[in-house]
DRENDO-1510 file (C-alpha; in Angstrom, 1 decimal, always signed):
<recs>
REC; n; res; u; v; w
REC; 1; MET; +1.7; -21.4; -10.9 .
REC; 2; GLN; +5.2; -20.2; -12.0 .
REC; 3; ASP; +8.2; -22.6; -11.8 .
REC; 4; PRO; +10.3; -21.7; -8.7 .
REC; 5; ASP; +13.4; -21.7; -10.8 .
REC; 6; ASP; +11.9; -19.0; -13.0 .
REC; 7; VAL; +11.1; -16.9; -10.0 .
REC; 8; LEU; +14.6; -17.1; -8.7 .
REC; 9; LYS; +16.1; -16.5; -12.2 .
REC; 10; ARG; +13.9; -13.4; -12.6 .
REC; 11; ALA; +15.1; -12.1; -9.1 .
REC; 12; ALA; +18.7; -12.8; -10.0 .
REC; 13; ASP; +18.3; -10.9; -13.4 .
REC; 14; TRP; +16.8; -7.9; -11.6 .
REC; 15; ARG; +19.6; -7.9; -9.0 .
REC; 16; ALA; +22.2; -8.2; -11.8 .
REC; 17; ALA; +20.6; -5.2; -13.4 .
REC; 18; GLY; +21.2; -3.2; -10.2 .
REC; 19; LYS; +17.7; -3.3; -8.9 .
REC; 20; GLY; +16.7; -3.8; -5.3 .
REC; 21; VAL; +14.9; -7.1; -4.9 .
REC; 22; ALA; +13.1; -8.9; -2.1 .
REC; 23; ILE; +12.1; -12.6; -1.9 .
REC; 24; ALA; +8.9; -13.7; -0.1 .
REC; 25; THR; +8.7; -17.4; +0.9 .
REC; 26; VAL; +5.7; -19.2; +2.4 .
REC; 27; VAL; +7.3; -20.9; +5.5 .
REC; 28; SER; +4.2; -22.4; +7.2 .
REC; 29; THR; +0.5; -23.0; +6.6 .
REC; 30; TRP; -2.4; -24.4; +8.6 .
REC; 31; GLY; -5.8; -25.2; +7.3 .
REC; 32; SER; -6.9; -23.7; +4.0 .
REC; 33; SER; -4.0; -21.9; +2.3 .
REC; 34; PRO; -3.8; -20.7; -1.3 .
REC; 35; ARG; -0.2; -21.7; -1.8 .
REC; 36; PRO; +1.9; -24.5; -0.2 .
REC; 37; VAL; +5.0; -24.1; +1.9 .
REC; 38; GLY; +8.0; -23.2; -0.3 .
REC; 39; SER; +6.0; -21.0; -2.7 .
REC; 40; GLN; +7.9; -17.8; -3.6 .
REC; 41; LEU; +7.3; -14.3; -4.8 .
REC; 42; ALA; +10.1; -12.0; -6.1 .
REC; 43; VAL; +9.5; -8.2; -6.0 .
REC; 44; ASP; +11.8; -5.6; -7.5 .
REC; 45; GLU; +12.1; -2.0; -6.3 .
REC; 46; SER; +9.5; -0.8; -8.8 .
REC; 47; GLY; +6.9; -3.3; -7.6 .
REC; 48; ALA; +7.3; -5.8; -10.5 .
REC; 49; MET; +6.5; -9.3; -9.4 .
REC; 50; ALA; +7.4; -12.9; -10.4 .
REC; 51; GLY; +5.8; -15.9; -8.7 .
REC; 52; SER; +3.1; -16.0; -6.1 .
REC; 53; VAL; +2.6; -16.6; -2.4 .
REC; 54; SER; -1.2; -16.2; -2.2 .
REC; 55; GLY; -3.4; -13.9; -4.2 .
REC; 56; GLY; -5.8; -11.2; -3.5 .
REC; 57; CYS; -5.2; -8.8; -0.6 .
REC; 58; ILE; -2.5; -11.0; +1.0 .
REC; 59; GLU; -0.3; -10.7; -2.1 .
REC; 60; GLY; -0.8; -7.0; -2.0 .
REC; 61; ALA; +0.2; -6.8; +1.6 .
REC; 62; VAL; +3.3; -8.9; +0.9 .
REC; 63; VAL; +4.4; -6.6; -2.0 .
REC; 64; THR; +3.9; -3.5; +0.2 .
REC; 65; GLU; +6.1; -5.1; +2.9 .
REC; 66; ALA; +8.6; -6.3; +0.3 .
REC; 67; LEU; +9.2; -2.8; -0.8 .
REC; 68; GLU; +9.9; -1.8; +2.8 .
REC; 69; VAL; +12.4; -4.7; +3.1 .
REC; 70; ILE; +14.2; -3.5; +0.0 .
REC; 71; ARG; +14.4; +0.0; +1.5 .
REC; 72; ASP; +15.5; -0.9; +5.0 .
REC; 73; GLY; +17.1; -4.4; +4.6 .
REC; 74; ARG; +15.3; -5.8; +7.7 .
REC; 75; PRO; +13.8; -9.2; +7.1 .
REC; 76; ARG; +10.2; -9.8; +8.3 .
REC; 77; LEU; +8.0; -12.7; +9.2 .
REC; 78; LEU; +4.4; -11.9; +8.2 .
REC; 79; ASP; +1.4; -13.7; +9.7 .
REC; 80; PHE; -1.9; -14.0; +7.8 .
REC; 81; GLY; -5.0; -15.9; +8.9 .
REC; 82; VAL; -8.7; -16.2; +9.2 .
REC; 83; THR; -10.3; -18.2; +11.9 .
REC; 84; ASN; -13.0; -20.8; +11.0 .
REC; 85; GLU; -15.6; -18.7; +12.7 .
REC; 86; LEU; -14.7; -15.5; +10.9 .
REC; 87; ALA; -14.4; -17.4; +7.6 .
REC; 88; TRP; -18.1; -18.5; +7.9 .
REC; 89; GLU; -19.1; -14.9; +8.8 .
REC; 90; VAL; -17.5; -13.5; +5.6 .
REC; 91; GLY; -18.8; -16.4; +3.4 .
REC; 92; LEU; -15.6; -18.4; +3.1 .
REC; 93; ALA; -15.8; -22.2; +3.4 .
REC; 94; CYS; -12.9; -22.6; +5.8 .
REC; 95; GLY; -10.3; -20.7; +7.7 .
REC; 96; GLY; -6.5; -20.9; +7.3 .
REC; 97; LYS; -3.2; -19.4; +8.4 .
REC; 98; MET; +0.1; -18.8; +6.7 .
REC; 99; GLN; +3.4; -17.2; +7.5 .
REC; 100; VAL; +5.6; -15.5; +4.8 .
REC; 101; TYR; +9.2; -14.7; +5.3 .
REC; 102; LEU; +10.6; -11.7; +3.5 .
REC; 103; GLU; +14.2; -10.9; +2.9 .
REC; 104; ARG; +16.2; -8.6; +0.7 .
REC; 105; LEU; +18.3; -10.3; -2.0 .
REC; 106; GLU; +21.9; -9.1; -1.7 .
</recs>
């Protein structure tokens, strides 16, 4: 996992270069979660990324929402989760939930 200071430095560098940037931060987790609270992902207006808040399809959804945050400036709180019952149905060992806060870097 990338050092949080590197993620924020990359975001600051992109912003200093005049690019639109959004920061995603894991603000809560329950059960099984791929990243702990405080994990961050920076996304620039072209979709370049630094850091990680999850992986797989959750990360893709966060990037899509981050691009919207860059465009409209409205922060968002995203909820992701799989119940224990559904997790077993799709072959996962356990369920989990996480919330990710997205904001544009000004």
